C-alpha positions as CSV (number, residue, x, y, z in Angstrom):
1,M,4.6,18.6,-5.1
2,T,7.2,16.3,-6.4
3,I,9.3,13.8,-4.5
4,A,12.8,14.9,-5.3
5,N,16.1,13.3,-6.1
6,H,15.6,9.5,-6.3
7,E,12.1,9.1,-7.7
8,P,11.4,7.3,-11.0
9,S,10.4,9.6,-13.8
10,G,6.7,10.4,-13.5
11,F,6.7,10.1,-9.7
12,H,4.6,13.2,-8.8
13,I,2.3,13.7,-5.9
14,D,0.0,16.7,-5.5
15,G,-1.7,17.9,-2.4
16,I,-0.2,15.7,0.3
17,D,1.6,16.7,3.5
18,P,5.4,16.4,3.9
19,M,5.2,13.4,6.3
20,E,3.0,11.4,3.9
21,E,5.3,12.4,1.0
22,T,8.4,11.2,3.0
23,L,6.7,7.8,3.8
24,L,5.6,7.4,0.2
25,K,9.2,8.0,-1.0
26,E,10.5,5.4,1.5
27,L,8.0,2.9,0.2
28,D,8.9,3.7,-3.4
29,E,12.6,3.2,-2.6
30,M,11.7,-0.2,-1.1
31,G,10.0,-1.2,-4.3
32,F,6.4,-0.5,-3.5
33,K,5.5,1.4,-6.7
34,E,1.6,1.5,-6.4
35,I,1.3,5.1,-5.1
36,N,-2.4,5.1,-4.5
37,L,-2.3,1.7,-2.8
38,N,0.6,2.9,-0.6
39,K,-1.4,6.1,0.3
40,E,-4.5,4.1,1.2
41,I,-2.6,1.6,3.4
42,L,-0.6,4.4,5.1
43,R,-3.8,6.2,6.0
44,L,-5.5,3.0,7.2
45,N,-2.6,2.5,9.5
46,E,-2.4,6.1,10.7
47,Y,1.0,6.4,9.1
48,N,2.6,3.6,11.0
49,L,5.3,2.5,8.5
50,E,6.0,-0.9,10.1
51,Q,2.3,-1.9,10.1
52,S,1.9,-0.5,6.6
53,L,4.8,-2.7,5.4
54,D,3.2,-5.8,6.9
55,D,-0.1,-5.0,5.2
56,L,1.5,-4.2,1.8
57,C,3.4,-7.5,1.9
58,G,0.2,-9.4,2.8
59,I,-1.8,-7.6,0.0
60,I,0.9,-8.4,-2.5
61,D,0.9,-12.1,-1.6
62,V,-2.9,-12.2,-2.0
63,W,-2.8,-10.1,-5.2
64,C,-0.3,-12.5,-6.8
65,M,-2.5,-15.5,-5.8
66,L,-5.5,-13.8,-7.5
67,E,-3.5,-13.2,-10.7
68,V,-2.2,-16.8,-10.7
69,Q,-5.8,-18.0,-10.4
70,G,-6.9,-16.0,-13.4
71,F,-8.1,-12.8,-11.9
72,A,-6.1,-10.6,-14.2
73,D,-7.8,-7.3,-13.8
74,R,-5.2,-5.5,-11.6
75,E,-7.3,-2.4,-10.9
76,R,-10.4,-4.4,-9.9
77,N,-8.2,-6.7,-7.7
78,K,-6.7,-3.7,-6.1
79,K,-10.1,-2.1,-5.3
80,V,-11.4,-5.4,-3.8
81,L,-8.3,-5.9,-1.7
82,L,-8.4,-2.4,-0.4
83,K,-12.0,-2.6,0.5
84,K,-11.6,-6.0,2.3
85,W,-8.3,-5.0,3.9
86,G,-9.8,-1.9,5.5
87,K,-12.9,-3.7,6.8
88,H,-10.7,-6.5,8.2
89,Q,-8.4,-4.0,9.9
90,A,-11.4,-2.2,11.5
91,S,-12.8,-5.4,12.9
92,C,-9.4,-6.4,14.3
93,N,-8.7,-3.0,15.8
94,G,-5.3,-3.1,14.1
95,S,-4.1,-6.1,16.0
96,H,-3.7,-8.4,13.0
97,R,-0.5,-9.7,11.4
98,W,-0.6,-10.5,7.7
99,R,2.9,-11.8,7.2
100,K,3.4,-15.5,6.8
101,S,5.1,-17.3,9.7
């Protein structure tokens, strides 16, 4: 299954439902290009786009801080952030806000 029309070349997603595909396309159009990260965050937030955007913005802030501090392995950083983000969300019952005030 391919997200049609405005996707960058190589943007191809197999085996997902149309709702997830639509949300992934929206995130991609907003500049969130890490498809697997976007899928994981959408699923953690039960496809709540607003909450997913908050989480993605928070993750990107932390991700950038890690890279500035010398943690340059992007894939490892992503795995650690996803693991910690999911645990934190579960402990907060989804009531957290990650954005800076």
